[in-house]
N, C-alpha and C positions, 0 to 999 in steps of 0.2 A: 285645247292647247296644241301649238305648232312649235316643233324645235328646229332652229336651224343653225348651221355652222356661220360664224361670224368671226371673219380675219384669221389670224395664226391659230391662237388659243381660246376663242369666244365662243360663245353659244348665245343665241338669242331665242329666247322663248315668247311666243305671242298668246296672248290672251284676250278675253273679251272687252276689258274696260280697265279703268284706271284702280277701282276698288280690289279685281283680281291681281293687279299688278303688285298693290301692296301687300295683299295677302300671301301670295307666292314668296315675294322677296323676304319678308318675315320670317314665313315657315323656312325658307332654304337657309338663311342666316342661322335661324336657332337649331337646323338640322345639320350645321356645319357643313354647308355645300364645297365642294371640292374647287374653290375659285378664289382668285385673290381678291376680287370685288363682285358685289351684286347690285346693280343699278337697276330700279324700277323706272317704266316711264309710263305714258298715256295709256296704251296697252300692250306692253312689253316688259319683259326683265331681261337684262343682259347680265350673262355671266362672263367676267373677263379673267383670263389668266386660270383657265380649266386646267388642272393636271391629270384629271382622270374622267374622260366624257361618259364612261360606262356608270361610273359610281353617281356621276350627277344625274344621268337619265334614270337610274334606280331610285335616287332621292325625289325626283320630281314625279315619277310613277307614285308615290305616296300621297302627294298633295291633290287636295279635291276644291274645285271651284266653290262648292257648298261650304267647305270647312269655314267656320266662324272666325271671323278677322278680329284678331287682338291688337286693338289700338293703342297708340303710345300716350304719353303725357298731354295733359292740357294746357296751352300757352294761351292766356288772356292778352290780348293787344288793346290797350286804351287809344282810343280813336277819335279824333276829332273830324266831324264830317263837314269837310270844307271844300272839297274838291271840285273842281273847275266843271266838271260833268254831272253834277247832282242833279242841277234843274233837268237837265235832258234825260237823265235815267228816270226820274219821277214822271215824265212824259211818257217815256217808252213803257214804265211800269202802270201806268193809270192810276198815279197817286200824287201825293205832294213830298216835299222833302223830308218831313217827317215819317212820311208810309215807308219811304227808301230806308230810312234809317232803322226803322223797326224790323222791318223784312230782313236788312242785311245782318243787323247784329243779333236778329232771333235764330240764325241759321248756326249749329254747329259743324264747321268745316273740317276737312282732313287733308293732311299734305299729301298728296299723292306721290310727287316726284320733284326734284329740284334741278333747274337747268337755267338757261339764259344768262344768268350771271351768280357767282357765288352768293349763296343765301335765298337767292329767289324760289320760292317754293309755289307750286302751281297746287292750288287747294281746291278740293272737289265738295260738293253739298249745295250749289246753287241748283234750285229747280230748274230743268228745263224752259219751263214757262218764263223764267226770268233772265233767261240768257240774253246777252246783249251784243250788238255788233262792234267790231274794233271801229276805232276812228278811221274815217276815209282818208284823211291827212294825219299820219303820225307827228308828235311833237318832237323837235329836237333836244328837248331837254325836260325830264320829267324828274321832279325832286326826290332825294332819298326819301324813304318813310311813305311815299304814297300808295294808297290801298286802290285798287283799281279791279276792273272787271273786263273780260273780253269771252264771249262765247257764254258757255257754262261755268267758268274758271273764274277763280278769284286770286289775287296775288299781291304783295307788297313790294315794291321797289326798295331794294337792299342799298343801293347807293343811285347818285344822279346818273340816267343815262336816256337815250332816246327812248320812245314807246307809245304805242299806238293803241294803249288801253284806256278805257272810260275811267277817269278819276273820280273816287267818292270822297276820300277824306286824307287824313295822314296819320301817322303814328312816329313815335320818338324811339321806340325800342329796337335796339341793335339787332338786327338780323343774322350778322355774320362776325364772328371772331375768332381770329385763327388761335388765340391763345386758349379758347375752351377746348376741353376734350372732345365734344362734338359742336366744330365750328358753326354749322348750320343750326340755328335755333328751332327750325320748323322742318326737320328731318322728315321723310317719308314715315307716315303713321301717325304723326302728331295731329292730336286734335286742335284746333283754333278757333277761339271765339273773340269776336271783336267787341269792345265794352265802350259805349259811348261815353264822351267826356266833356 
């Protein structure tokens, strides 16, 4: 773990991977870290609005990377596997479309962090041997609800936007709703399962 100053009153903590970032962020929130916001990333946690850096460092010293991760609730996303890149993914994985659906829907993903757009969660869980490249030419418009892969990440586009991820299918579940207590449905730590329909 490496602790770095970040801006006027922020602290950036570098960790090994997304699982450690989720674990550290949850630990810090439960330990009431002296910060306005705690934001996990791919291999970092940003503590913004830190009121007492010494107190934060004392709290961080009590966290262990080996600490068992407590995961959040399970969200099941009904998914129609009809993505434009489904056949290409089957070729990349050395299987057929049914094989892609079985592999993808058989994984329990975990939301590591949110970014790119409100409600867009970067989901971990895809084995490295199934990692796929981003498209050589991004699409100018990816429909809302598109389920996609890039590298070892999985994500669902909460709204229509440009994008370069490989499209597997679609879901009609709303991922971002400002009227909910927690606007992002797939907040960091949430377990996610894609259910074929």
